[in-house]
Z-matrix of the N, CA and C atoms (Angstrom, degrees):
N
C 1 1.448
C 2 1.517 1 109.23
N 3 1.335 2 114.74 1 154.13
C 4 1.449 3 121.31 2 -179.48
C 5 1.517 4 110.05 3 -102.03
N 6 1.311 5 115.43 4 139.67
C 7 1.463 6 121.33 5 177.33
C 8 1.527 7 108.48 6 -67.78
N 9 1.331 8 117.15 7 130.07
C 10 1.461 9 120.27 8 -179.22
C 11 1.522 10 111.85 9 -75.72
N 12 1.324 11 117.28 10 -8.77
C 13 1.461 12 120.74 11 179.70
C 14 1.521 13 111.85 12 -96.69
N 15 1.338 14 118.21 13 -50.40
C 16 1.465 15 120.87 14 -174.46
C 17 1.522 16 113.60 15 -115.39
N 18 1.332 17 118.56 16 -12.53
C 19 1.453 18 121.60 17 178.89
C 20 1.516 19 114.37 18 87.87
N 21 1.315 20 117.93 19 5.06
C 22 1.460 21 122.09 20 179.61
C 23 1.530 22 110.07 21 -62.84
N 24 1.347 23 117.92 22 138.95
C 25 1.459 24 119.94 23 -177.82
C 26 1.532 25 114.21 24 -75.49
N 27 1.306 26 118.19 25 -8.03
C 28 1.469 27 120.18 26 -176.68
C 29 1.525 28 111.34 27 -101.79
N 30 1.323 29 117.27 28 57.40
C 31 1.459 30 121.12 29 -177.98
C 32 1.516 31 111.18 30 -103.32
N 33 1.323 32 114.42 31 159.98
C 34 1.454 33 121.96 32 177.55
C 35 1.519 34 108.47 33 -131.32
N 36 1.328 35 115.84 34 157.81
C 37 1.460 36 119.77 35 176.38
C 38 1.525 37 107.95 36 -85.46
N 39 1.324 38 115.42 37 126.45
C 40 1.457 39 121.70 38 178.64
C 41 1.528 40 108.06 39 -113.68
N 42 1.323 41 116.84 40 134.08
C 43 1.456 42 122.30 41 179.91
C 44 1.510 43 108.72 42 -109.06
N 45 1.344 44 115.33 43 131.41
C 46 1.456 45 121.15 44 179.79
C 47 1.518 46 108.62 45 -132.66
N 48 1.311 47 116.70 46 153.50
C 49 1.456 48 121.48 47 175.07
C 50 1.515 49 107.31 48 -106.17
N 51 1.333 50 115.74 49 120.61
C 52 1.454 51 122.14 50 -178.39
C 53 1.511 52 108.12 51 -128.20
N 54 1.307 53 116.56 52 118.32
C 55 1.459 54 120.65 53 178.18
C 56 1.511 55 113.18 54 58.34
N 57 1.324 56 117.64 55 32.57
C 58 1.449 57 121.73 56 -179.65
C 59 1.518 58 113.98 57 86.07
N 60 1.330 59 117.31 58 -9.75
C 61 1.462 60 121.23 59 178.92
C 62 1.517 61 109.62 60 -102.02
N 63 1.325 62 115.21 61 141.86
C 64 1.467 63 120.85 62 178.06
C 65 1.526 64 108.17 63 -92.35
N 66 1.333 65 116.32 64 126.54
C 67 1.457 66 120.81 65 178.77
C 68 1.521 67 108.85 66 -121.28
N 69 1.341 68 115.11 67 152.19
C 70 1.455 69 120.48 68 177.61
C 71 1.517 70 108.52 69 -123.72
N 72 1.331 71 115.94 70 132.77
C 73 1.455 72 121.33 71 177.03
C 74 1.515 73 108.30 72 -129.01
N 75 1.324 74 115.84 73 146.93
C 76 1.454 75 122.03 74 179.77
C 77 1.528 76 107.67 75 -104.16
N 78 1.333 77 116.72 76 105.34
C 79 1.459 78 121.62 77 -175.71
C 80 1.523 79 110.68 78 -136.60
N 81 1.341 80 115.65 79 149.21
C 82 1.463 81 119.48 80 171.85
C 83 1.529 82 107.39 81 -77.24
N 84 1.313 83 117.18 82 167.72
C 85 1.464 84 120.08 83 -175.55
C 86 1.524 85 112.21 84 -63.94
N 87 1.347 86 117.57 85 -35.23
C 88 1.467 87 120.08 86 -179.65
C 89 1.526 88 110.97 87 -66.23
N 90 1.344 89 116.83 88 -46.20
C 91 1.464 90 120.30 89 -179.90
C 92 1.524 91 110.83 90 -67.16
N 93 1.335 92 116.23 91 -37.45
C 94 1.460 93 119.13 92 178.63
C 95 1.526 94 110.16 93 -61.17
N 96 1.322 95 117.25 94 -46.25
C 97 1.464 96 120.90 95 178.79
C 98 1.521 97 110.84 96 -63.80
N 99 1.323 98 116.14 97 -43.51
C 100 1.466 99 120.83 98 -177.88
C 101 1.529 100 110.89 99 -64.75
N 102 1.331 101 117.19 100 -41.84
C 103 1.458 102 120.26 101 -174.89
C 104 1.526 103 113.87 102 -86.54
N 105 1.325 104 117.12 103 -30.14
C 106 1.456 105 119.56 104 -175.84
C 107 1.522 106 114.41 105 -106.95
N 108 1.303 107 119.08 106 -10.98
C 109 1.458 108 121.01 107 -174.22
C 110 1.525 109 112.31 108 -55.38
N 111 1.326 110 117.60 109 -49.93
C 112 1.460 111 120.19 110 -176.52
C 113 1.522 112 112.05 111 -124.25
N 114 1.325 113 116.74 112 17.08
C 115 1.462 114 118.94 113 -177.63
C 116 1.520 115 110.47 114 -130.00
N 117 1.304 116 114.56 115 171.03
C 118 1.458 117 118.60 116 173.93
C 119 1.521 118 109.00 117 -105.06
N 120 1.305 119 117.14 118 177.69
C 121 1.460 120 121.20 119 -174.72
C 122 1.522 121 112.42 120 -65.53
N 123 1.314 122 117.80 121 -27.12
C 124 1.461 123 118.49 122 -179.75
C 125 1.522 124 110.96 123 -64.30
N 126 1.332 125 116.76 124 -34.55
C 127 1.459 126 119.47 125 176.81
C 128 1.523 127 110.66 126 -69.49
N 129 1.334 128 117.29 127 -37.79
C 130 1.463 129 120.69 128 177.59
C 131 1.523 130 110.18 129 -61.50
N 132 1.325 131 116.78 130 -49.33
C 133 1.454 132 119.35 131 -178.72
C 134 1.522 133 111.39 132 -69.13
N 135 1.319 134 117.96 133 -30.46
C 136 1.455 135 119.11 134 174.42
C 137 1.517 136 109.45 135 -64.31
N 138 1.331 137 116.05 136 -36.79
C 139 1.458 138 120.22 137 178.61
C 140 1.525 139 111.16 138 -70.97
N 141 1.335 140 117.54 139 -42.64
C 142 1.459 141 121.20 140 -177.83
C 143 1.521 142 112.85 141 -78.00
N 144 1.322 143 118.21 142 -38.77
C 145 1.452 144 120.90 143 -170.98
C 146 1.516 145 114.40 144 -112.58
N 147 1.269 146 118.44 145 0.86
C 148 1.449 147 118.96 146 -179.49
C 149 1.507 148 109.69 147 -148.94
N 150 1.287 149 115.70 148 -163.80
C 151 1.449 150 119.92 149 -179.68
C 152 1.516 151 108.58 150 -92.18
N 153 1.307 152 116.38 151 94.81
C 154 1.451 153 128.63 152 -178.05
C 155 1.500 154 118.82 153 -6.06
N 156 1.330 155 117.92 154 -101.62
C 157 1.445 156 120.14 155 -172.68
C 158 1.503 157 114.25 156 -95.85
N 159 1.326 158 119.62 157 -5.18
C 160 1.444 159 119.48 158 -176.38
C 161 1.517 160 110.62 159 -77.28
N 162 1.303 161 116.02 160 140.10
C 163 1.460 162 122.40 161 -179.91
C 164 1.522 163 108.81 162 -96.26
N 165 1.317 164 116.00 163 137.77
C 166 1.452 165 119.01 164 177.33
C 167 1.514 166 108.82 165 -87.32
N 168 1.328 167 115.85 166 136.76
C 169 1.459 168 120.15 167 179.56
C 170 1.524 169 110.01 168 -70.33
N 171 1.329 170 115.33 169 -40.44
C 172 1.450 171 121.42 170 -178.00
C 173 1.527 172 108.31 171 -103.60
N 174 1.303 173 118.35 172 127.74
C 175 1.455 174 121.35 173 -179.82
C 176 1.516 175 108.66 174 -82.38
N 177 1.345 176 115.99 175 119.45
C 178 1.461 177 121.04 176 -179.60
C 179 1.514 178 109.81 177 -82.82
N 180 1.325 179 114.65 178 141.54
C 181 1.459 180 122.09 179 178.47
C 182 1.524 181 107.82 180 -138.45
N 183 1.314 182 116.45 181 138.04
C 184 1.463 183 120.92 182 177.00
C 185 1.531 184 108.80 183 -71.05
N 186 1.346 185 118.14 184 126.04
C 187 1.463 186 119.80 185 -178.90
C 188 1.536 187 112.88 186 -70.03
N 189 1.329 188 117.54 187 -20.81
C 190 1.469 189 120.08 188 -178.31
C 191 1.518 190 112.96 189 -80.32
N 192 1.347 191 115.86 190 -50.73
C 193 1.467 192 118.26 191 -173.81
C 194 1.528 193 113.47 192 -113.93
N 195 1.325 194 117.26 193 -10.05
C 196 1.457 195 120.14 194 178.26
C 197 1.520 196 114.54 195 83.92
N 198 1.323 197 117.35 196 9.24
C 199 1.466 198 120.29 197 179.63
C 200 1.523 199 109.61 198 -69.11
N 201 1.323 200 115.70 199 138.22
C 202 1.463 201 120.83 200 -179.58
C 203 1.524 202 110.21 201 -91.75
N 204 1.316 203 115.35 202 151.39
C 205 1.453 204 121.26 203 178.52
C 206 1.528 205 110.83 204 -57.81
N 207 1.311 206 117.32 205 -36.67
C 208 1.467 207 121.23 206 179.57
C 209 1.529 208 111.25 207 -61.90
N 210 1.344 209 116.40 208 -36.81
C 211 1.466 210 119.99 209 178.03
C 212 1.528 211 110.46 210 -64.55
N 213 1.341 212 116.03 211 -42.64
C 214 1.462 213 120.22 212 177.73
C 215 1.522 214 110.29 213 -61.62
N 216 1.309 215 117.32 214 -44.61
C 217 1.463 216 120.58 215 -179.75
C 218 1.521 217 111.56 216 -64.58
N 219 1.327 218 116.43 217 -36.03
C 220 1.459 219 119.83 218 -178.58
C 221 1.525 220 111.64 219 -72.71
N 222 1.337 221 117.23 220 -44.01
C 223 1.467 222 120.04 221 -173.61
C 224 1.520 223 113.84 222 -98.51
N 225 1.339 224 116.79 223 -27.51
C 226 1.455 225 119.81 224 -175.88
C 227 1.525 226 112.37 225 80.41
N 228 1.329 227 117.52 226 8.12
C 229 1.466 228 122.36 227 -178.62
C 230 1.521 229 109.90 228 -116.19
N 231 1.328 230 115.60 229 147.12
C 232 1.462 231 121.25 230 178.01
C 233 1.516 232 109.60 231 -100.45
N 234 1.339 233 116.05 232 154.91
C 235 1.455 234 120.21 233 -176.87
C 236 1.513 235 114.61 234 -88.07
N 237 1.353 236 117.60 235 -32.98
C 238 1.465 237 120.72 236 -177.50
C 239 1.525 238 108.87 237 -158.73
N 240 1.334 239 115.68 238 -178.53
C 241 1.466 240 119.21 239 179.60
C 242 1.519 241 111.76 240 -69.00
N 243 1.317 242 118.03 241 -27.54
C 244 1.469 243 121.64 242 177.79
C 245 1.517 244 112.36 243 -65.29
N 246 1.330 245 117.26 244 -24.89
C 247 1.468 246 121.32 245 179.03
C 248 1.529 247 111.07 246 -63.17
N 249 1.342 248 116.98 247 -31.52
C 250 1.462 249 119.80 248 179.81
C 251 1.530 250 110.59 249 -62.75
N 252 1.320 251 116.86 250 -37.23
C 253 1.463 252 120.59 251 178.35
C 254 1.522 253 110.41 252 -76.89
N 255 1.319 254 117.05 253 -44.44
C 256 1.457 255 121.33 254 -176.09
C 257 1.533 256 112.28 255 -64.90
N 258 1.316 257 117.16 256 -37.49
C 259 1.463 258 121.45 257 -176.59
C 260 1.522 259 112.57 258 -110.83
N 261 1.339 260 117.22 259 28.83
C 262 1.469 261 122.16 260 -174.59
C 263 1.530 262 112.78 261 -51.92
N 264 1.307 263 118.43 262 -49.15
C 265 1.469 264 119.99 263 -175.86
C 266 1.529 265 111.21 264 -64.72
N 267 1.320 266 117.56 265 -38.61
C 268 1.462 267 120.53 266 179.19
C 269 1.528 268 111.10 267 -68.88
N 270 1.337 269 116.30 268 -38.71
C 271 1.465 270 120.33 269 178.55
C 272 1.522 271 109.39 270 -66.30
N 273 1.346 272 117.21 271 -44.67
C 274 1.463 273 121.01 272 177.47
C 275 1.526 274 110.59 273 -57.24
N 276 1.318 275 115.56 274 -43.65
C 277 1.470 276 119.82 275 178.74
C 278 1.528 277 110.69 276 -60.54
N 279 1.333 278 116.34 277 -43.82
C 280 1.466 279 120.63 278 -179.16
C 281 1.514 280 111.78 279 -64.25
N 282 1.334 281 116.40 280 -44.58
C 283 1.466 282 120.37 281 -179.58
C 284 1.519 283 110.36 282 -64.57
N 285 1.324 284 116.82 283 -43.99
C 286 1.468 285 120.13 284 178.13
C 287 1.533 286 110.97 285 -62.12
N 288 1.315 287 116.21 286 -38.19
C 289 1.465 288 120.02 287 -179.82
C 290 1.526 289 110.92 288 -66.24
N 291 1.326 290 116.60 289 -43.24
C 292 1.463 291 120.80 290 -176.65
C 293 1.520 292 113.39 291 -79.22
N 294 1.358 293 117.48 292 -35.25
C 295 1.458 294 120.45 293 -172.46
C 296 1.522 295 113.77 294 -113.91
N 297 1.293 296 118.84 295 -1.57
C 298 1.464 297 124.76 296 179.76
C 299 1.508 298 112.98 297 73.38
N 300 1.318 299 119.44 298 -5.10
C 301 1.459 300 122.31 299 179.79
C 302 1.525 301 108.17 300 -163.52
N 303 1.321 302 116.62 301 156.73
C 304 1.459 303 120.30 302 179.52
C 305 1.519 304 111.99 303 -97.50
N 306 1.326 305 117.55 304 -2.22
C 307 1.458 306 122.06 305 -178.20
C 308 1.519 307 109.51 306 -112.60
N 309 1.338 308 116.35 307 133.76
C 310 1.460 309 120.45 308 177.31
C 311 1.522 310 109.01 309 -77.04
N 312 1.308 311 116.94 310 126.39
C 313 1.451 312 121.68 311 -179.12
C 314 1.524 313 109.80 312 -121.63
N 315 1.320 314 116.33 313 57.33
C 316 1.457 315 121.80 314 -178.77
C 317 1.506 316 112.33 315 -76.06
N 318 1.313 317 115.80 316 178.15
C 319 1.456 318 121.63 317 179.82
C 320 1.519 319 109.55 318 -74.79
N 321 1.302 320 115.80 319 145.52
C 322 1.456 321 119.34 320 171.95
C 323 1.519 322 107.92 321 -135.47
N 324 1.328 323 116.53 322 138.86
C 325 1.463 324 119.25 323 -174.35
C 326 1.525 325 111.96 324 -68.06
N 327 1.336 326 115.09 325 145.28
C 328 1.459 327 119.06 326 173.44
C 329 1.525 328 108.48 327 -83.09
N 330 1.315 329 117.65 328 179.41
C 331 1.462 330 121.92 329 -175.50
C 332 1.516 331 113.33 330 -57.76
N 333 1.342 332 117.95 331 -45.07
C 334 1.462 333 121.19 332 -177.70
C 335 1.527 334 110.73 333 -64.39
N 336 1.303 335 116.79 334 -38.03
C 337 1.458 336 120.84 335 -179.89
C 338 1.522 337 110.14 336 -66.90
N 339 1.327 338 116.26 337 -39.38
C 340 1.456 339 119.85 338 179.79
C 341 1.531 340 110.68 339 -63.18
N 342 1.345 341 116.95 340 -40.23
C 343 1.462 342 120.35 341 176.72
C 344 1.525 343 110.75 342 -63.66
N 345 1.324 344 116.35 343 -39.28
C 346 1.462 345 120.74 344 178.93
C 347 1.531 346 110.22 345 -63.83
N 348 1.336 347 117.36 346 -41.94
C 349 1.457 348 120.51 347 178.15
C 350 1.525 349 111.17 348 -60.82
N 351 1.336 350 116.50 349 -40.42
C 352 1.462 351 119.99 350 179.37
C 353 1.530 352 110.35 351 -65.19
N 354 1.338 353 117.34 352 -40.90
C 355 1.459 354 121.41 353 177.36
C 356 1.526 355 110.89 354 -61.67
N 357 1.321 356 116.49 355 -44.62
C 358 1.469 357 121.00 356 179.76
C 359 1.527 358 109.91 357 -63.99
N 360 1.344 359 117.60 358 -43.20
C 361 1.471 360 120.09 359 178.14
C 362 1.527 361 110.94 360 -59.29
N 363 1.328 362 116.68 361 -43.15
C 364 1.466 363 121.14 362 179.81
C 365 1.525 364 111.17 363 -63.87
N 366 1.322 365 117.12 364 -42.97
C 367 1.467 366 120.89 365 179.16
C 368 1.523 367 111.56 366 -65.22
N 369 1.335 368 116.58 367 -38.41
C 370 1.466 369 119.99 368 178.80
C 371 1.526 370 110.30 369 -65.87
N 372 1.344 371 116.70 370 -41.61
C 373 1.472 372 119.66 371 176.39
C 374 1.526 373 110.85 372 -60.21
N 375 1.328 374 116.01 373 -44.05
C 376 1.466 375 120.40 374 179.61
C 377 1.526 376 110.55 375 -64.15
N 378 1.329 377 116.52 376 -39.66
C 379 1.464 378 121.47 377 179.34
C 380 1.534 379 110.17 378 -61.95
N 381 1.325 380 117.42 379 -44.40
C 382 1.463 381 120.77 380 179.05
C 383 1.535 382 110.88 381 -63.97
N 384 1.317 383 116.64 382 -38.63
C 385 1.467 384 120.83 383 178.27
C 386 1.528 385 110.78 384 -63.34
N 387 1.326 386 116.71 385 -44.55
C 388 1.467 387 120.98 386 -179.83
C 389 1.527 388 109.98 387 -65.33
N 390 1.320 389 117.98 388 -39.21
C 391 1.470 390 120.58 389 177.62
C 392 1.526 391 110.42 390 -60.47
N 393 1.337 392 116.47 391 -42.27
C 394 1.459 393 120.15 392 179.28
C 395 1.531 394 110.34 393 -65.12
N 396 1.338 395 117.16 394 -39.30
C 397 1.464 396 121.13 395 178.00
C 398 1.528 397 110.77 396 -65.37
N 399 1.337 398 116.92 397 -37.27
C 400 1.471 399 120.44 398 177.75
C 401 1.525 400 109.87 399 -62.65
N 402 1.333 401 117.16 400 -42.91
C 403 1.465 402 120.74 401 179.10
C 404 1.528 403 111.27 402 -61.19
N 405 1.327 404 115.70 403 -43.72
C 406 1.470 405 119.35 404 179.67
C 407 1.530 406 111.49 405 -65.92
N 408 1.334 407 116.64 406 -43.35
C 409 1.464 408 120.23 407 179.46
C 410 1.521 409 110.85 408 -64.68
N 411 1.322 410 116.82 409 -37.17
C 412 1.456 411 120.85 410 179.18
C 413 1.532 412 110.27 411 -66.24
N 414 1.331 413 116.33 412 -41.59
C 415 1.464 414 120.10 413 178.10
C 416 1.528 415 111.05 414 -65.07
N 417 1.335 416 115.84 415 -33.48
C 418 1.467 417 120.07 416 178.89
C 419 1.531 418 111.45 417 -82.67
N 420 1.321 419 117.28 418 -0.65
C 421 1.468 420 124.99 419 179.49
C 422 1.525 421 111.91 420 59.60
N 423 1.347 422 116.04 421 35.89
C 424 1.464 423 122.46 422 176.11
C 425 1.532 424 106.63 423 -98.88
N 426 1.342 425 115.37 424 81.18
C 427 1.451 426 120.84 425 -172.13
C 428 1.527 427 113.17 426 -70.89
N 429 1.318 428 117.50 427 -24.88
C 430 1.461 429 120.84 428 176.35
C 431 1.530 430 109.50 429 -66.32
N 432 1.335 431 116.64 430 -44.93
C 433 1.463 432 121.08 431 177.28
C 434 1.523 433 111.20 432 -64.91
N 435 1.342 434 116.70 433 -38.34
C 436 1.468 435 120.87 434 177.22
C 437 1.524 436 109.60 435 -59.19
N 438 1.335 437 117.06 436 -43.67
C 439 1.460 438 121.97 437 179.83
C 440 1.538 439 111.08 438 -62.62
N 441 1.322 440 117.42 439 -43.78
C 442 1.463 441 121.47 440 178.89
C 443 1.528 442 110.75 441 -64.07
N 444 1.337 443 116.16 442 -43.39
C 445 1.467 444 120.52 443 -179.58
C 446 1.528 445 111.62 444 -65.94
N 447 1.339 446 116.63 445 -34.55
C 448 1.468 447 119.40 446 177.64
C 449 1.525 448 111.06 447 -66.46
N 450 1.336 449 116.99 448 -37.33
C 451 1.466 450 120.12 449 175.70
C 452 1.533 451 110.48 450 -64.10
N 453 1.334 452 114.75 451 -42.56
C 454 1.470 453 119.44 452 178.02
C 455 1.521 454 110.51 453 -63.06
N 456 1.325 455 116.93 454 -40.13
C 457 1.465 456 121.68 455 178.12
C 458 1.525 457 110.57 456 -63.06
N 459 1.314 458 117.75 457 -40.48
C 460 1.457 459 121.90 458 178.16
C 461 1.533 460 110.33 459 -63.08
N 462 1.328 461 117.00 460 -40.09
C 463 1.472 462 121.36 461 177.66
C 464 1.530 463 110.33 462 -62.98
N 465 1.316 464 116.72 463 -42.63
C 466 1.467 465 120.85 464 178.84
C 467 1.524 466 109.99 465 -63.33
N 468 1.325 467 117.55 466 -42.86
C 469 1.471 468 120.95 467 179.56
C 470 1.524 469 111.24 468 -62.69
N 471 1.332 470 117.01 469 -37.92
C 472 1.464 471 120.41 470 176.99
C 473 1.526 472 110.42 471 -64.64
N 474 1.348 473 117.24 472 -42.70
C 475 1.460 474 120.99 473 177.38
C 476 1.529 475 110.82 474 -62.04
N 477 1.331 476 116.50 475 -39.49
C 478 1.463 477 120.49 476 178.00
C 479 1.526 478 111.68 477 -63.34
N 480 1.327 479 116.62 478 -40.18
C 481 1.460 480 121.00 479 177.66
C 482 1.514 481 110.80 480 -62.78
N 483 1.320 482 117.18 481 -44.14
C 484 1.465 483 121.52 482 179.55
C 485 1.535 484 109.95 483 -66.21
N 486 1.337 485 117.03 484 -43.37
C 487 1.459 486 120.97 485 -178.85
C 488 1.529 487 110.83 486 -65.44
N 489 1.323 488 116.87 487 -34.58
C 490 1.459 489 120.89 488 179.37
C 491 1.515 490 112.59 489 -70.64
N 492 1.325 491 118.47 490 -25.85
C 493 1.463 492 121.92 491 -178.77
C 494 1.511 493 112.91 492 -87.65
N 495 1.324 494 117.41 493 -24.01
C 496 1.465 495 121.45 494 -176.73
C 497 1.496 496 111.35 495 -68.05
């Protein structure tokens, strides 16, 4: 597991009780000691989900559900969809802190890969159709047709193997 604070691969899940609620955090031993040694969980969540030690002059409250910014910082949970708008800057800060960026930059297939996916989808559809035909032929006791369909199914499986490797 990865530490949610520093990204170290040697993290463990730690369970704490805060305000009667049980929370779980994934931290390495160094971060756990650093964050929990002399603090309580509210300081940890303020560090992870809000602006660490700085105090806000104006107390933010969600206009939809009435949740306070301090509650979000303490628990790390939002009360409603309106909280996303009300606490946008704090949420952005938290996401940037945890993920290093606010934009998802996942893999996306190039043109050749997309064509390969379409070929595989078509072969899978054909394979399912042939399987259904085999079931019908078997029920009709047409074993010659079953044999032909099984050969066709084997050909489709070979094409799928080749398409999957390309």
